[in-house]
N, C-alpha and C positions, 0 to 999 in steps of 0.2 A: 826306276822303279823295279824292286826285285820281286821275284816270285812269292817270297814271304809276305810282302806288302799287299800284293794282289790277293793272296789267299786270305789274309786276316781282314782286308776290307771287304771282300766277298762274304765271309762268315759273319762279320759285323752286320752287314746289310740283311742278310738272311735272318739272323737273330732278332734284329730290330723289327722285321716284318712279322715274324711269328709272335713276337711279344705283343705287338699292337693288335693282331687278331685274337690273341688270348683274352684280352680285356673286354672284348665285346660279346654279348650273348650270341649264341649260335642259332641263327634263325632257321637252319635247315633241320636241326633235330627238335625244334619247338621249345626251346629253353625259355622259361619265364624269367623276366627281370624282377628284382626286388621292389621295383616302382610299379609293377603291374597291379591293377586294383584287386584282382583275384588274390594275389599274394598277400597284399596288405590285409585283406579280410582273413586270409588263413593265419597271418601273424596275429591278428587280434584274437581269432578263435584259440589259437595255440596258447596265448598267454593267459586266456582265461582257463583253458583246460589243465594247463600245467601249474597254474597259480604262480607264475613267474612274470617279473616285470621286464626282464630283458632276455631276448633269445636272438640267436645269429640270423640275420635276415638272408644271407646267402644259403644257409642250410635250409631255412624255411622255404625259399624259392624252389629249392631241389626237392624237398619233401612234397611240396604242393604240386609240382609238375608230375611227380610220380604217383601221387594219389589221383590226380585228374586223369592220367594215362591208364589207370587201373580199371576204369569203367566209363562208359558214355554217360552214365547218370550222375557221376561224382561232382562234376563242375556245378550242377544245379543243386545237389545236395549240401555242397559247401556253402553256397549262396543262401540255401534255406536255413542251414545252421546259423549262419551269421545273422540272418533275419531274426531268429529266435533270440539270439544273444542281444541284439540291439532293442528288442521290444521292451525289455525290463532289466532291472538291476538284480543280479544274483549274489548271494552271500558267499558262494563257493562254487568250485568246479563241479562238485557233486549235485548241487542243486540246479545248475545249469544243465548238466548231463541228464538229470531225471526229467526236467521240463522238456528237453529236446527229444527224448525217447517217448514221452508221453504225447507230444504232438505228432510224430512220425517214427514208428519203430525201425524204419530203415536208416535213420540218422545215428542209430546206435553203432552200426557198422563203421560209419565215417568217423565217429568219435574214437573207436577202437583203431582205425588206421592212423589218425592224427597221433595218438598217444604211443602207438607202436613206432611210428616214424620218428618221434622226438626221443624216446627213450631206448629203442633198439637201434635206430639209425637205418631202418629199412623201409622202403616205400615201393609198392607194386612188385615185391619179391627181389628187389635189387637193393644192395648196400649203398646208401647215400653217404653216410658218415659213420665212422667207427669210434675213433678216439673222443670225439666231442659229443657222442650220444649221451643223453642225460642219465642213463642207467649207471654210468661210471661217476657222475657227479654226486649221486646219493651216498656212495661209499668211498669217495676219494680220500677220506681220512684213515681209512683202514685197508682198502683193496685197490689195487692198480690194475689198469687194463691189461690184458694178456698179451700185450705186444712186446713186453720185456720185463725182467725182474729188477725192479728199482730198489728193492730193500736190501740188496747185498746177500751174501751166502746165507742160506737156511732162515731167511727172514720169516718163512711161514710156520717155523716151529714155536714162535712165541704165541701166547694166547691173545686173540683178537680182543678189541674193546667190546664191552657189553653194549647191546642195542636193545632199546625198549620194544616191548611187543606191541604191535599196533592195535588200536582198540576201535577202529572205525568199522563201518558197514560198507559194503559195495554200493556204488552209486547207480549202477546199471543192473538190468536183469541178467541172469546167466546166459552165456552164449555157448554155441556148440564147441565142443572141446575138439581141437585140432592138433594132431600130433605132427610136428614138423620134422623132416628128416635132418639128421645131423651129419 
């Protein structure tokens, strides 16, 4: 057996061990599994609030964990929000958000955190996801995420497609304006 064989077998064993650990949720940092009941409730809430049938469960688990870690009351507020959702059928996300805010004004902040998490990819002040954030999904036919220039040289000089002006009303009452550092 040569040194090369020993080295390669040792590297292979180390790689196999680290790959096995990577597939398991890390209990030490409190990671939530996609099968956790709280994460499943969070996904149902997220689908209603974003009006989407399918969302990535791995991203949802990470966002849920970030939101729960943002405050001691967040877990019970998420459960309360889920209770409001399951009490009756809502025609839209706006109707659900209004009903939740009417029941408890503090639920508005949780709704904001859920929407910020999915659309901006941020939970508890930490970036959870960038490229798969839903803000890029809305404009994927015209604008690319700022990670690279996919349109070729000077792609930004052509006129962008026309976008219809929104005609809806806000679902929630106004919130305190927060200027975030850039």
